[in-house]
C-alpha positions in Angstrom: -1.6 -6.7 -41.5 -4.1 -6.3 -38.6 -2.4 -6.5 -35.2 -3.0 -9.5 -33.0 -3.7 -9.4 -29.2 -0.6 -8.5 -27.2 -1.3 -11.4 -24.8 -0.4 -14.0 -27.4 3.2 -12.8 -27.5 3.6 -13.2 -23.7 3.7 -17.1 -23.6 4.7 -19.9 -25.9 2.9 -23.0 -27.0 3.0 -25.9 -24.5 6.5 -27.2 -24.3 5.1 -30.5 -23.0 2.9 -31.1 -26.0 5.7 -29.9 -28.3 7.9 -32.7 -26.8 5.2 -35.2 -27.6 5.0 -34.1 -31.2 8.8 -34.4 -31.6 8.7 -37.7 -29.8 6.1 -39.0 -32.3 8.2 -37.8 -35.2 11.2 -39.9 -34.1 9.3 -42.8 -32.6 10.7 -42.2 -29.2 9.4 -43.5 -25.9 7.3 -40.6 -24.6 8.0 -40.0 -21.0 7.3 -36.3 -21.5 3.5 -35.8 -21.6 1.9 -37.4 -18.6 -0.6 -40.0 -19.8 -0.7 -43.8 -19.2 -0.1 -46.3 -22.0 -2.5 -48.8 -20.4 -6.3 -49.1 -20.5 -8.8 -47.5 -18.2 -10.8 -49.8 -15.8 -12.8 -52.4 -17.7 -16.0 -51.2 -16.1 -15.6 -47.8 -17.8 -14.9 -49.3 -21.2 -18.0 -51.6 -20.9 -20.1 -48.6 -19.9 -18.8 -46.6 -22.9 -19.6 -49.4 -25.3 -23.2 -49.3 -24.1 -23.4 -45.5 -24.3 -22.2 -45.6 -27.9 -25.6 -47.0 -28.8 -27.9 -46.1 -26.0 -26.7 -42.5 -25.6 -26.9 -39.7 -24.5 -25.5 -38.0 -27.6 -26.9 -34.5 -27.1 -26.0 -31.7 -24.7 -26.3 -32.6 -21.0 -27.0 -29.9 -18.5 -24.3 -27.3 -19.1 -22.7 -27.6 -15.7 -22.8 -31.4 -15.7 -25.2 -34.4 -16.1 -27.2 -34.8 -12.9 -26.2 -38.5 -12.4 -22.6 -37.6 -12.9 -22.7 -34.8 -10.4 -24.6 -36.9 -7.9 -21.9 -39.6 -8.1 -19.1 -37.1 -8.0 -20.6 -35.4 -5.0 -20.4 -38.6 -3.0 -16.8 -39.1 -3.8 -15.8 -35.5 -3.0 -17.9 -35.5 0.2 -15.8 -38.4 1.5 -12.6 -36.5 0.6 -13.6 -33.2 2.2 -15.4 -34.6 5.2 -18.5 -32.6 4.4 -21.6 -33.1 2.3 -21.2 -31.5 -1.1 -24.4 -30.3 -2.9 -24.2 -31.6 -6.5 -26.6 -28.8 -7.6 -24.8 -25.8 -6.2 -21.2 -26.7 -5.2 -19.9 -28.6 -8.3 -19.4 -27.6 -12.0 -18.2 -30.2 -14.5 -15.6 -28.9 -17.0 -13.7 -30.1 -20.0 -10.8 -31.4 -18.1 -8.9 -30.0 -15.2 -7.3 -27.5 -17.6 -10.7 -25.8 -18.2 -11.4 -26.0 -14.4 -8.3 -24.0 -13.6 -9.1 -21.4 -16.4 -12.7 -21.0 -15.2 -11.5 -20.6 -11.6 -9.0 -17.9 -12.6 -11.5 -16.0 -14.8 -14.1 -16.2 -12.0 -11.8 -14.9 -9.3 -9.6 -12.4 -11.2 -10.1 -8.9 -12.5 -7.5 -7.6 -15.0 -4.5 -6.4 -12.9 -5.2 -8.6 -9.9 -2.2 -10.5 -8.5 -2.0 -14.2 -8.1 0.7 -16.3 -6.4 2.1 -19.3 -8.2 4.7 -21.7 -6.8 7.7 -22.2 -9.0 8.2 -24.8 -10.4 4.6 -24.9 -11.7 2.5 -26.8 -14.2 3.1 -24.7 -17.3 -0.6 -23.8 -17.9 -0.7 -21.7 -14.7 1.4 -18.8 -16.1 -0.7 -18.7 -19.3 -3.9 -19.0 -17.3 -2.9 -15.9 -15.3 -2.1 -13.9 -18.5 -5.3 -15.0 -20.2 -7.4 -14.0 -17.2 -5.6 -10.6 -17.0 -3.9 -11.4 -13.7 -0.2 -10.7 -12.8 1.5 -13.8 -11.4 3.8 -13.6 -8.3 6.2 -16.5 -8.3 7.0 -18.2 -4.9 10.1 -20.5 -5.2 9.9 -24.1 -4.2 13.6 -24.7 -3.6 15.2 -28.0 -4.9 16.0 -30.7 -3.9 13.3 -30.8 -1.1 11.1 -28.1 -2.8 10.5 -26.3 0.5 9.2 -22.7 0.5 9.4 -19.6 2.7 6.0 -18.8 4.2 7.1 -15.2 4.7 7.1 -14.8 0.9 3.5 -15.9 0.8 2.5 -13.4 3.4 4.4 -10.7 1.5 2.4 -11.7 -1.6 -0.9 -11.4 0.3 0.3 -8.0 1.8 0.9 -6.8 -1.7 -2.7 -7.5 -2.6 -2.6 -11.0 -4.1 -6.1 -12.1 -4.8 -5.3 -15.8 -4.7 -2.6 -18.4 -4.5 -2.5 -21.5 -6.7 -1.4 -24.8 -5.1 -0.8 -28.0 -7.1 -0.9 -30.8 -4.5 0.7 -33.2 -5.2 2.8 -30.9 -7.3 3.5 -31.3 -11.0 6.4 -31.3 -12.0 8.4 -31.9 -8.8 6.2 -34.4 -6.9 6.0 -32.4 -3.7 3.2 -33.3 -1.4 2.2 -30.3 0.8 1.9 -31.4 4.4 -1.2 -30.6 6.5 0.9 -28.1 8.5 2.1 -26.3 5.4 -1.5 -26.1 4.0 -2.8 -24.8 7.4 -0.2 -22.1 7.4 -1.1 -21.0 3.9 -4.8 -21.3 4.6 -4.5 -19.1 7.7 -2.9 -16.4 5.7 -5.6 -16.6 3.0 -8.2 -16.1 5.7 -6.3 -13.3 7.3 -6.0 -11.4 4.0 -9.5 -12.4 2.7 -8.0 -14.2 -0.4 -8.7 -17.4 -2.3 -6.8 -20.6 -2.5 -7.2 -22.3 -5.9 -6.0 -25.9 -5.7 -5.2 -28.4 -8.4 -5.5 -31.9 -6.9 -5.5 -34.2 -10.0 -2.9 -36.4 -8.5 -4.6 -36.8 -5.1 -4.5 -40.7 -5.3 -0.8 -40.9 -6.3 0.8 -40.1 -2.9 3.6 -42.2 -1.6 4.0 -43.3 2.1 4.6 -41.8 4.6 3.2 -38.7 2.8 -0.6 -38.1 2.9 -2.8 -36.0 0.7 -4.7 -33.3 2.5 -7.4 -31.4 0.6 -7.2 -27.7 1.4 -11.0 -27.4 1.4 -11.1 -30.0 4.2 -9.2 -27.8 6.7 -11.2 -26.0 9.3 -12.7 -22.8 7.9 -11.2 -23.2 4.4 -14.1 -24.4 2.3 -15.5 -20.9 1.8 -12.1 -19.6 0.5 -11.0 -22.6 -1.6 -11.8 -23.4 -5.2 -10.8 -27.0 -5.9 -9.9 -28.0 -9.4 -9.7 -31.7 -10.2 -10.3 -34.2 -13.0 -10.9 -37.9 -13.7 -8.0 -38.1 -16.1 -5.2 -39.5 -13.9 -7.4 -41.4 -11.4 -9.1 -43.5 -14.1 -6.5 -43.3 -16.9 -8.8 -41.4 -19.2 -6.8 -38.3 -20.0 -8.5 -38.2 -23.5 -12.0 -38.0 -22.1 -11.4 -34.5 -20.8 -13.6 -34.7 -17.7 -12.8 -32.2 -14.9 -14.6 -30.3 -12.2 -14.7 -27.3 -9.9 -15.8 -27.6 -6.3 -16.4 -24.7 -4.0 -18.9 -22.6 -2.1 -22.2 -21.9 -3.8 -21.6 -18.2 -4.4 -18.3 -19.0 -6.3 -19.6 -22.0 -8.3 -22.7 -20.0 -9.3 -20.5 -17.6 -11.1 -18.0 -20.2 -12.3 -20.9 -21.9 -14.1 -21.4 -18.8 -16.2 -17.7 -18.6 -17.2 -17.7 -22.4 -18.0 -20.9 -22.0 -20.1 -19.4 -19.5 -22.4 -16.0 -21.2 -22.5 -17.1 -24.6 -23.6 -20.9 -25.0 -23.1 -20.4 -28.4 -21.4 -18.3 -31.6 -21.2 -19.1 -34.5 -23.4 -22.4 -36.1 -22.4 -21.7 -39.7 -23.4 -18.3 -39.7 -21.6 -20.0 -38.3 -18.4 -22.5 -41.2 -18.6 -19.7 -43.8 -18.9 -17.4 -42.3 -16.4 -20.0 -42.1 -13.7 -19.5 -45.8 -13.1 -16.0 -45.1 -11.9 -17.1 -42.5 -9.3 -18.9 -45.3 -7.5 -15.9 -47.6 -7.2 -15.1 -48.8 -3.7 -12.2 -47.4 -1.7 -10.2 -50.5 -2.6 -9.9 -49.2 -6.2 -8.0 -46.1 -5.0 -5.8 -48.2 -2.7 -4.9 -50.5 -5.5 -4.2 -47.5 -7.8 -1.8 -46.1 -5.2 -0.1 -49.5 -4.8 0.3 -49.7 -8.6 2.0 -46.3 -8.8 4.1 -46.9 -5.7 5.4 -50.0 -7.4 6.1 -48.1 -10.7 7.8 -45.3 -8.9 10.1 -47.6 -6.8 10.9 -49.6 -9.9 11.7 -46.6 -12.1 13.8 -44.8 -9.4 15.7 -48.0 -8.7 16.4 -48.3 -12.4 17.6 -44.8 -12.6 19.9 -45.4 -9.7 21.2 -48.5 -11.3 22.4 -46.7 -14.4 23.7 -43.7 -12.4 21.3 -40.9 -13.3 20.7 -38.3 -10.6 17.1 -37.6 -9.7 14.7 -36.4 -6.9 12.4 -38.7 -5.0 8.8 -37.6 -5.7 6.4 -37.7 -2.8 3.5 -37.9 -5.2 2.4 -37.7 -8.8 4.1 -39.9 -11.5 6.8 -37.5 -12.3 10.5 -37.4 -11.5 13.0 -34.6 -12.0 16.4 -35.7 -13.5 19.5 -33.6 -12.9 21.5 -33.3 -16.2 24.2 -31.1 -14.8 26.9 -33.7 -15.4 25.9 -34.0 -19.1 25.9 -30.3 -19.7 29.6 -30.3 -18.6 30.5 -32.6 -21.5 32.2 -31.0 -24.5 29.5 -32.2 -26.9 26.8 -30.4 -24.9 28.7 -27.2 -24.3 26.2 -24.3 -24.5 23.2 -26.6 -24.7 19.9 -25.4 -23.0 17.8 -28.0 -21.3 15.4 -27.8 -24.3 18.2 -28.6 -26.7 19.3 -31.5 -24.5 15.7 -32.9 -24.5 15.6 -32.6 -28.3 19.0 -34.4 -28.5 17.6 -37.2 -26.2 14.6 -37.8 -28.4 16.7 -38.0 -31.6 19.7 -39.9 -30.2 18.5 -41.9 -27.2 14.9 -42.4 -28.1 13.3 -41.1 -24.9 11.3 -37.9 -24.6 11.5 -35.7 -21.5 10.4 -32.1 -20.7 12.9 -29.4 -20.1 12.7 -28.1 -16.5 13.0 -24.5 -17.7 9.4 -24.6 -18.9 8.3 -25.1 -15.2 10.5 -22.6 -13.4 10.4 -18.9 -13.2 14.0 -19.0 -12.0 16.8 -19.6 -14.6 16.9 -23.4 -14.1 18.6 -25.2 -17.0 19.8 -28.4 -15.3 16.6 -30.3 -14.7 14.3 -32.4 -17.0 11.0 -34.1 -16.2 10.3 -37.8 -16.9 7.1 -39.7 -16.0 6.6 -43.4 -15.1 2.9 -43.9 -16.0 3.9 -46.7 -18.3 3.6 -50.4 -18.6 6.5 -52.5 -17.2 7.8 -53.4 -20.6 7.8 -49.7 -21.6 9.7 -48.7 -18.5 12.2 -51.5 -19.1 12.9 -50.3 -22.6 13.1 -46.7 -21.5 15.7 -47.5 -18.8 17.6 -49.6 -21.3 17.8 -46.6 -23.7 18.6 -44.2 -20.8 21.5 -46.5 -19.9 23.1 -45.7 -23.2 22.9 -42.1 -22.3 24.6 -42.7 -18.9 27.5 -44.4 -20.8 28.5 -41.0 -22.1 29.4 -40.1 -18.5 31.5 -43.2 -18.1 33.4 -42.5 -21.3 34.6 -39.2 -19.9 36.0 -40.7 -16.7 
């Protein structure tokens, strides 16, 4: 048999998406893969209905339809506090996933080193491998998920070309403070390196925490490549609309990578989604209130049934500590993956094993999300309560 590429043996399929497939098989409540079970804003749906007949249905400009980029530039300009040129400083991609892949392939030569915080969104490790880069993992230490800035400087000293920052962070919900970002940014400037940010959860940040865009900090725009998407902000994860934002000389080259990766994002969906980019600031304030309410409700529910968890500062994810369960005789020798599979089959709730996010040997954490309707969260908590009963039986 012909030999396959060596790189395909260096990472697995997505554990998150695998959990969804198992969840579907057993008709469990899917709190693993992070997508809402409620509709996008009505304005987007109405616009999509019109586009279905009026078009466009053919290719748009490869790096994004002009009206979509124009609307997006307005939104991003407000976030960064600087005027973004829609022709030269934006590239529309097929979701934030492609945005990150395009950024990595634009920046990295084979053998370059890239720093990644651990825990990390599982795509980052594969992105590094596919782009030929060698990842350097910087621990975010539970339960506060703090980091040692000295390790980041060591990484840059060793020749790291870039650092990837997910802010707010999937899976742990950490929101990087302005001071933390400024420290990292100053090192990137000192060592003439890039900061690649993933900011898809920018509007899901819980008081008193505040989202700060790295590219908005003094002197950082030229060294920052921002990856983002519309998926979470407008509850349209299936529309696959993302973007890159950065200095012209970077985006000019990222457009070439994007062109040969996917040609372009779906033209009719860009047309429909452009409506959302013109929403007033009150939309984002209401979105934040919605997710703040969901977070508080879900965490209170977990507390009520006695399940240990962190308190996310942002995103819609929460990390559950299953250490007490793994001490029970029936789970002796279980990995977190096996425990998640047991949960799906016996409790009817799907989670993601934390080991898929950590470089370190972490086996006691699993990730749940709360981007669900109230009735779904109620039923999930009811089922998780049955799981908590196992601990009571052992007392």
